[in-house]
N, C-alpha and C positions, 0 to 999 in steps of 0.2 A: 699658892705654894709658900711655905715658910722656910726660911733659910737659917741654918745654924752656923754662922761664920765664926772663925777664930777671932779673938780680940783684936789682933793686928789688922785683919781685914775689915772688921767692924769699924775700927778707927779710920781706915782709909775711906770707907764708904761714907761715914759721918762727915769727914772732911770735905768730900765732894758735894754732899748735900748742903753743907754749910755755906758753900759758895753761892748757892741759889740757882745753880745750873741744873739741878736735879730735884724732883719733888719726892721721889720714892727710891727705895733700894732697888726695885725692879728697873727703874730708869738707869741707874748707875750700872747695874749688871748688864742690861741690854746694850748700853753704849760700849762697855768694856768688851763684851763678846763681839760686837760689830768691829771694833778697832782691832781685836785679835785676828778676826777673819781677814781684814784688809792687810794686816801685817804678814800673815801667812801667804796670802795671794801675791803680795809684793815679793816676798822671799822666793816663792816658787818661780815667779817670772825672772828674777835675777839668776837663779840657778839654771833655768832653761837657757837664758841668754849666754851664760858662761859656757854651758855645754855646747851650744851652737857655735860659739867662737872657737872653742877647742876643736870642734869638728871641721873647722875651716871656713865657716861663714864669716865673711868680712864685716858684717854688720852694716850700720848706717853711719856715714860720716857725721861728726859732731854738729856741724852747721846745719845739716839736714834734720838731725834729731831735734835741735832747738827750734827749727822752723815748724816741725810737726807739733811740738809742745805748744808753741805760740798759737798755731792755727786751731788747736783743740779748744782754746778759750778757757781752759781750766787753770786756776791760780792755786798755788800751794796753800794759801790761806783758806781755800774753799773746802779742803778735805775734812 
């Protein structure tokens, strides 16, 4: 599949490829779409949590939430 990107997008893609982190335009596009999907999923989760809170769900105390995150073994830098 061939892409006809506007010049500003072409420049962004070239900049990403110049860092050495991507070999092809496809790799940049694939990673961008994956990041967008993650961002949309995160936003949906936040909206759902806000709706639950407004509906009266007390949620999880902050110390318990931190414990859950720590036990998950996932670090922010791993995303």
